[in-house]
C-alpha positions as CSV (number, residue, x, y, z in Angstrom):
1,X,73.3,43.7,208.5
2,X,76.4,45.1,210.1
3,X,79.6,42.9,210.2
4,X,82.0,45.3,211.9
5,X,83.0,48.9,212.2
6,X,86.1,50.8,213.3
7,X,87.4,54.2,214.2
8,X,90.8,55.9,214.7
9,X,91.3,59.4,216.1
10,X,87.6,59.7,216.8
11,X,86.6,61.6,219.9
12,X,88.2,59.8,222.9
13,X,89.5,56.9,220.8
14,X,93.0,57.7,219.6
15,X,94.1,54.4,218.3
16,X,92.4,52.0,215.9
17,X,89.4,50.4,217.6
18,X,87.2,47.7,216.0
19,X,83.8,46.4,217.0
20,X,83.0,43.1,215.5
21,X,79.6,41.4,215.1
22,X,81.1,38.4,213.3
23,X,81.9,35.3,215.4
24,X,83.7,32.0,214.7
25,X,82.5,28.4,214.8
26,X,83.1,28.3,218.6
27,X,80.3,30.6,219.3
28,X,77.2,29.0,220.8
29,X,74.3,27.7,218.6
30,X,71.5,29.8,220.1
31,X,69.0,32.5,219.1
32,X,71.6,35.2,219.8
33,X,73.3,34.4,216.5
34,X,72.3,33.9,212.9
35,X,73.8,32.8,209.5
36,X,73.8,35.7,207.0
37,X,73.2,35.1,203.3
38,X,77.0,35.5,202.8
39,X,77.4,32.5,205.2
40,X,79.0,34.9,207.8
41,X,78.1,34.0,211.4
42,X,76.8,37.1,213.1
43,X,75.7,38.2,216.5
44,X,72.3,39.9,216.9
45,X,73.5,41.7,220.1
46,X,76.6,43.6,221.2
47,X,76.5,45.4,224.5
48,X,79.0,48.0,225.7
49,X,79.9,48.0,229.4
50,X,82.3,50.2,231.3
51,X,82.7,53.1,233.8
52,X,81.2,56.5,233.3
53,X,83.4,58.6,230.9
54,X,85.1,55.5,229.6
55,X,84.1,56.2,225.9
56,X,80.9,54.1,225.6
57,X,78.8,56.9,224.0
58,X,81.7,57.8,221.7
59,X,81.9,54.2,220.5
60,X,78.2,54.2,219.8
61,X,78.5,57.5,217.8
62,X,80.3,55.8,215.0
63,X,77.4,54.1,213.2
64,X,75.0,57.1,213.7
65,X,77.6,59.4,212.3
66,X,78.2,57.1,209.3
67,X,74.4,57.1,208.8
68,X,74.4,60.9,208.8
69,X,77.4,61.0,206.4
70,X,75.9,58.4,204.0
71,X,72.2,59.4,204.1
72,X,71.9,63.0,205.2
73,X,75.1,64.9,204.7
74,X,73.9,66.3,201.3
75,X,71.3,68.3,203.3
76,X,73.9,70.3,205.1
77,X,75.0,73.7,204.0
78,X,77.8,73.4,201.4
79,X,80.1,75.3,203.7
80,X,79.1,73.6,206.9
81,X,81.9,71.8,208.9
82,X,81.5,68.1,209.5
83,X,80.2,67.3,213.0
84,X,83.2,65.3,214.1
85,X,86.0,65.7,216.6
86,X,89.5,64.2,216.8
87,X,91.3,63.0,219.9
88,X,92.0,66.2,221.9
89,X,95.5,65.6,223.4
90,X,98.9,65.6,221.7
91,X,99.3,66.0,217.9
92,X,96.2,64.0,217.1
93,X,94.0,67.1,217.1
94,X,95.7,68.1,213.9
95,X,95.4,64.7,212.3
96,X,92.4,63.2,210.3
97,X,89.9,60.8,211.5
98,X,89.5,57.3,209.9
99,X,86.2,55.4,209.9
100,X,85.3,52.1,208.3
101,X,82.3,49.8,208.3
102,X,81.6,46.3,206.8
103,X,78.0,45.7,206.0
104,X,76.0,43.2,204.0
105,X,73.2,43.7,201.4
106,X,71.7,40.8,199.6
107,X,74.7,38.6,200.3
108,X,77.3,41.2,199.2
109,X,79.7,42.5,201.8
110,X,80.7,46.1,201.4
111,X,83.6,47.9,203.0
112,X,83.0,51.6,203.2
113,X,85.9,53.8,204.5
114,X,86.3,57.5,205.1
115,X,89.3,59.7,206.0
116,X,88.1,63.1,207.0
117,X,88.4,66.1,209.3
118,X,86.1,68.9,210.4
119,X,86.7,70.8,207.1
120,X,86.3,68.0,204.5
121,X,86.2,64.4,203.4
122,X,89.8,63.7,202.4
123,X,89.2,60.2,201.0
124,X,86.1,58.0,200.5
125,X,86.0,54.4,199.1
126,X,83.7,51.4,198.8
127,X,85.0,47.9,198.1
128,X,83.0,44.7,197.8
129,X,84.2,41.4,199.1
130,X,84.0,38.4,196.9
131,X,84.2,35.0,198.7
132,X,85.3,31.9,196.9
133,X,86.0,28.4,198.3
134,X,89.7,29.3,198.4
135,X,90.0,32.9,199.5
136,X,88.3,36.3,200.0
137,X,89.1,39.0,197.6
138,X,88.0,42.7,197.4
139,X,87.1,44.7,194.4
140,X,86.9,48.5,194.4
141,X,83.4,50.0,193.6
142,X,84.4,53.6,193.7
143,X,86.8,56.0,195.4
144,X,87.7,59.7,195.6
145,X,90.7,61.3,197.2
146,X,91.5,65.0,197.7
147,X,94.5,66.2,195.7
148,X,95.9,69.2,197.6
149,X,98.1,70.4,194.7
150,X,95.2,70.4,192.2
151,X,92.7,71.5,194.8
152,X,90.2,69.0,193.7
153,X,89.1,65.3,194.1
154,X,90.5,62.5,192.0
155,X,87.4,60.3,191.3
156,X,87.3,56.7,190.2
157,X,83.8,55.6,189.5
158,X,84.2,53.4,186.4
159,X,82.5,50.4,188.0
160,X,79.8,52.6,189.7
161,X,78.6,54.6,186.7
162,X,77.7,57.7,188.5
163,X,75.0,59.8,186.6
164,X,75.8,62.7,184.4
165,X,76.0,66.1,186.2
166,X,76.9,64.4,189.4
167,X,80.4,66.0,189.7
168,X,78.8,69.4,189.7
169,X,77.2,68.6,193.0
170,X,80.2,66.8,194.5
171,X,81.0,68.5,197.8
172,X,83.7,68.2,200.4
173,X,81.2,67.8,203.2
174,X,78.8,65.3,201.6
175,X,79.3,61.6,200.8
176,X,79.1,60.2,197.3
177,X,76.1,58.1,198.2
178,X,74.2,61.0,199.7
179,X,74.6,63.0,196.5
180,X,74.2,60.2,194.0
181,X,71.0,59.0,195.6
182,X,69.4,62.4,194.8
183,X,69.8,61.4,191.1
184,X,67.9,58.1,191.8
185,X,71.1,56.3,191.0
186,X,70.1,52.6,191.5
187,X,73.3,51.3,193.1
188,X,73.5,54.3,195.4
189,X,69.9,53.9,196.5
190,X,70.5,50.3,197.5
191,X,73.2,51.5,200.0
192,X,71.2,54.6,200.9
193,X,68.1,52.5,201.8
194,X,70.2,50.1,203.9
195,X,71.5,52.9,206.1
196,X,68.1,54.4,206.5
197,X,67.3,51.3,208.6
198,X,69.9,52.3,211.2
199,X,67.9,53.8,214.1
200,X,69.5,55.5,217.2
201,X,69.1,57.7,220.2
202,X,72.6,59.1,219.9
203,X,73.5,62.5,218.5
204,X,76.8,64.4,218.2
205,X,76.5,65.7,221.8
206,X,75.6,62.2,223.2
207,X,72.4,60.5,224.5
208,X,69.4,62.6,223.5
209,X,67.5,61.6,226.7
210,X,70.1,63.5,228.8
211,X,68.1,66.1,230.8
212,X,71.0,68.4,230.7
213,X,70.5,68.9,226.9
214,X,68.2,71.7,225.7
215,X,66.3,69.3,223.4
216,X,65.7,66.7,226.1
217,X,62.0,66.2,225.1
218,X,62.6,66.3,221.3
219,X,62.9,62.5,220.9
220,X,59.7,62.0,222.9
221,X,57.9,64.4,220.6
222,X,59.3,62.6,217.6
223,X,58.2,59.2,219.0
224,X,54.6,60.3,219.3
225,X,54.7,62.0,215.9
226,X,55.8,58.6,214.6
227,X,53.1,56.6,216.4
228,X,50.4,59.1,215.2
229,X,51.0,58.2,211.5
230,X,48.4,55.8,210.0
231,X,51.1,53.7,208.3
232,X,52.6,53.0,211.8
233,X,49.4,51.9,213.4
234,X,50.6,48.3,213.7
235,X,53.8,49.4,215.5
236,X,51.7,51.6,217.8
237,X,49.5,48.6,218.6
238,X,52.5,46.5,219.4
239,X,53.9,49.3,221.6
240,X,50.6,49.4,223.6
241,X,50.7,45.7,224.0
242,X,54.2,45.8,225.5
243,X,53.6,48.9,227.6
244,X,50.6,47.1,229.2
245,X,52.9,44.3,230.2
246,X,55.5,46.7,231.7
247,X,53.1,49.2,233.4
248,X,50.3,47.9,235.6
249,X,47.0,49.3,234.4
250,X,48.2,51.0,231.3
251,X,46.3,49.8,228.2
252,X,46.6,52.4,225.4
253,X,47.5,55.9,224.5
254,X,45.9,58.6,222.3
255,X,47.7,61.2,220.3
256,X,46.1,64.5,219.1
257,X,48.0,66.7,216.7
258,X,47.0,70.3,216.1
259,X,48.5,72.9,213.8
260,X,49.1,76.2,215.5
261,X,50.7,79.5,214.5
262,X,53.9,78.6,216.2
263,X,54.1,75.1,214.7
264,X,52.7,71.6,215.3
265,X,51.3,70.8,218.8
266,X,51.2,67.2,219.9
267,X,49.0,66.3,222.9
268,X,49.2,62.8,224.4
269,X,47.1,61.1,227.0
270,X,47.5,57.6,228.4
271,X,44.7,55.3,229.4
272,X,44.9,53.4,232.7
273,X,42.2,50.9,233.6
274,X,41.6,49.6,237.2
275,X,38.5,47.7,238.3
276,X,36.8,48.1,235.0
277,X,37.1,51.9,235.1
278,X,39.3,53.7,232.5
279,X,40.9,57.1,233.2
280,X,43.1,59.2,231.0
281,X,46.3,60.9,232.2
282,X,48.3,63.5,230.4
283,X,51.7,62.3,229.3
284,X,53.4,64.8,231.6
285,X,52.2,62.9,234.6
286,X,53.7,59.6,233.5
287,X,56.9,58.3,235.1
288,X,60.3,58.9,233.5
289,X,60.5,55.1,232.9
290,X,57.2,55.1,230.9
291,X,58.4,58.1,228.8
292,X,61.7,56.3,228.2
293,X,59.8,53.2,227.0
294,X,57.8,55.3,224.5
295,X,61.1,56.5,222.9
296,X,62.8,53.1,223.1
297,X,59.8,51.2,221.7
298,X,59.6,53.5,218.7
299,X,63.2,52.7,217.7
300,X,63.1,49.0,218.7
301,X,59.8,48.1,217.0
302,X,60.7,50.0,213.9
303,X,64.0,48.1,213.5
304,X,62.4,44.7,214.4
305,X,59.7,45.3,211.7
306,X,62.0,46.5,208.9
307,X,65.4,44.9,209.8
308,X,68.5,46.9,210.3
309,X,70.2,47.9,213.5
310,X,69.3,49.9,216.7
311,X,72.1,51.9,218.3
312,X,70.9,52.7,221.8
313,X,72.9,54.6,224.5
314,X,71.9,54.4,228.1
315,X,69.6,51.6,227.2
316,X,68.6,51.0,230.9
317,X,68.0,54.6,232.1
318,X,64.9,54.8,234.3
319,X,64.0,51.2,233.6
320,X,63.7,48.2,236.0
321,X,66.4,45.5,235.1
322,X,63.6,43.0,234.3
323,X,62.2,45.4,231.6
324,X,65.7,45.8,230.2
325,X,65.9,42.0,229.9
326,X,62.5,41.9,228.2
327,X,63.4,44.5,225.6
328,X,66.7,42.7,225.1
329,X,64.8,39.4,224.5
330,X,62.8,41.0,221.6
331,X,66.0,40.8,219.6
332,X,67.0,37.4,220.7
333,X,63.7,35.5,219.9
334,X,63.1,34.6,216.2
335,X,59.3,35.2,216.7
336,X,59.9,38.9,217.5
337,X,62.9,39.3,215.3
338,X,62.2,37.4,212.1
339,X,64.5,39.7,210.0
340,X,67.5,39.3,212.3
341,X,67.7,43.0,213.3
342,X,70.8,43.8,215.4
343,X,71.1,45.7,218.6
344,X,74.2,47.7,219.8
345,X,73.7,49.3,223.2
346,X,75.4,50.6,226.3
347,X,74.2,49.8,229.8
348,X,75.0,49.9,233.5
349,X,72.4,47.2,234.1
350,X,75.2,44.6,234.6
351,X,72.6,41.8,235.3
352,X,72.3,41.5,231.6
353,X,75.8,40.0,231.4
354,X,74.3,36.8,232.7
355,X,72.3,36.6,229.4
356,X,75.2,37.2,227.1
357,X,78.1,35.2,225.6
358,X,81.7,36.4,225.6
359,X,81.3,37.3,221.9
360,X,78.5,39.8,222.7
361,X,80.2,41.8,225.4
362,X,82.4,44.9,224.6
363,X,84.3,46.5,227.5
364,X,85.6,50.0,227.5
365,X,87.9,52.0,229.8
366,X,90.0,55.1,229.7
367,X,93.8,54.8,230.3
368,X,96.1,57.3,232.1
369,X,96.6,59.2,228.8
370,X,92.9,59.9,228.5
371,X,92.6,57.4,225.6
372,X,89.5,55.2,225.4
373,X,90.1,51.5,224.8
374,X,87.6,48.9,223.8
375,X,87.8,45.1,223.5
376,X,85.4,42.2,223.1
377,X,85.5,39.8,226.0
378,X,86.5,36.8,223.9
379,X,89.8,38.6,223.2
380,X,90.7,38.3,226.9
381,X,92.9,35.3,227.6
382,X,91.5,32.6,229.8
383,X,87.8,33.6,229.5
384,X,85.7,30.5,229.4
385,X,82.3,29.9,227.7
386,X,80.9,28.7,231.0
387,X,82.2,31.6,233.2
388,X,79.8,33.7,235.2
389,X,80.5,37.0,233.4
390,X,78.4,39.0,235.8
391,X,80.2,38.0,239.0
392,X,83.7,38.1,237.4
393,X,83.1,41.6,235.9
394,X,81.8,42.9,239.2
395,X,84.9,41.4,240.9
396,X,87.1,43.3,238.4
397,X,88.5,40.2,236.6
398,X,88.0,41.8,233.1
399,X,88.8,45.4,233.9
400,X,86.6,48.3,232.7
401,X,85.3,49.0,236.2
402,X,85.6,52.3,238.1
403,X,88.8,52.8,240.1
404,X,87.4,54.5,243.2
């Protein structure tokens, strides 16, 4: 599970910004929180609220980018630039980006940090936290740092035991884990497999459902391809169950895949039943909300089944607020979330604030210098546990509202 993550000089975030899933003993004792193996008290939910163009999507890009870096970067061309942008204004565009994430595997809390720019990874390091009754200490697992004078990396992997021949494949645009996992290196695979369970609808350009993007339907196609696999039949059945609750008359959907000269063709029809009569409708005639549900349920149900985290931008697009709350509740309830999967999402459905605690609400806004800022609501002085967060946010008491 994710404990926290941070960025500095990352897209619209110029200064150090930290998003924290950990909470103190003052947090409520309800299904929105759980005790990790490490004894850390973590939230299952963090929602990002703020005006348009305040930096919500950029904040949500951090974990998906780290997943790409840790899991997939080895697949990139050796000379390809890293898909990252620094803060645009002032001297920061010439400075490096800093990213860090604390995550837990089997009770061990790892701290993975990167310093990088579009050309290369400048520094990379993993530490593991050791918690005793008196204090918390950290121990380095491995590190590498670019030496400009020697034009090569200085690598310290004595406690990580990287496989022979590894250094020959070490690249400036691929993480150590992404390379070492190709050698079936046991310690690397443990971290690699953890990050494979991070699911998202965010890409470098933003939310993939954005109809202004050329690949607007790509994720819908990927969702149906996922549901068509036999190994995912149980997730498809759960999706049909939920869809029938959300969409009057909808009871199932069928997927037919055909190989054609120009690639794979996926045809989908959705069954609707009224008065005992069943009719099939091609997917193109379904509403935008139903199509959005297919995409969301693929991500949500996969994470709930395997554990991990779902990072979802524009969580509420095309959906009724009551459906948003129902999807949200899937993560809250132990019956539907037995593995304590986590959800990080952005939303303009502010009604959801009435379902959250101050430890689960992250506010974003952009200042007069064009810099995005983010803070968790419990950091705001005077916010009480029994406040009506929805009404106070709408009234502008917490900031992060449009100045029209």
